[in-house]
C-alpha angles and dihedrals in degrees: 000000000000122000121229116234108209112153137001124016144222123313117218106207116211129198129353120328124244136191118259107198125196133181100031139089126206113256112261121233111273135182115318115272125204131197136179111259113236132170114259145085116319113220120196118178133171123195115206136144121236146108137259114247128179117247090233131016141178115206113211115195135191107261097177111116119235131020112316136176127233114242097181132005126185110238117253113265094029115143110230140181127228110282096024115138110252101171134014115195126202107248099155091128091055090049089054089048090049090054091052089044091055090056089047090051092049090053091049089050091052091048089050091052091049090050090052091050091046090053091053091047091051091048092051092044092048092049090049094048094048092048092053091048092050090050092050089050092048093048090050092053090046091051091051092049092046091051096046095043103027123016100037098043090045091050091046093051091047094052092045089049089051091050091050089050093049091047087056090048091051090051092049092046091049092048090049092050091049089050092046090054091058092047090049092051088054090046094243093126135031126253089247090060090049092051090049092055090047091052091049090052095049091044091054090050090053091049090051092050090049091052090048092052090049089054092049093049090048094051097038104037118001097050093046092049095045093045091051089048094052092045092047089050091053091050093047092049091049091051089046090053091053092049091048092051092049092045090049093048089048095049091048092048090049091050092047091049090050090049092051090050091050090048091052093047091049093051090048092052091044091053091049091052091047090051092050090047090050092049091051090049090052090056087080107066112195134189113264093200140007113279149100124301120238125177115234118245130213115333096345 
């Protein structure tokens, strides 16, 4: 049957014992006494109350938390060497708890590794998203600049050049028609030739008017619409970039917070395992020096 270790511990008695006497005083010298010397046994006795205490002692106490049973206990009075096992406590329940705790710690470690990887993933993803958003914003600004300083001025110059050319064509067609009228009056050309030159002149006028309307539409409507579109695109890309940066910062902050929580949990589970290991180690109480074992009494 196992014994229950509740309070106190084992006292390791060191050195030779000596009497610790309490309650009496040595008899003081009194008047000289004389007796006749005779041959026989000499009996000297002293009566006094007291207790025997070791000259040195080391008190070893149970440091295992909770109620535990004693598996083995060295008998009182046993002479032991330093390192000898004095008491072995039953900590089988703590050993089972340690096994479960090791699994819990491994799970916490795995969760910590996942959190670290997730943080790296979020950082890489955030960097990629921000880079794409920055490129889109840059391209939108370049498109606006290209339109304002390149495409639109070039188109404008081209249309104005076409109008100038068509104005010259109209003038030439008109001059030719005027000349044809004189020739027709003098019977040098036929009426059909005159009508052809007149038609060429009017056709060139229509072509000129069409080019002029195209220029007006470009300057009044198309340019304003295209310019607004490019400027809006720049603004939208800039806002998208700001949103992407905020979203990236938020995702990284969340991943960092999760990592800190996983690190805290891992440390907590590690400390719990260390405490259990320490408690199991304390279940074996060993002699710290050579000496004789004595069991503690009362509140010692």
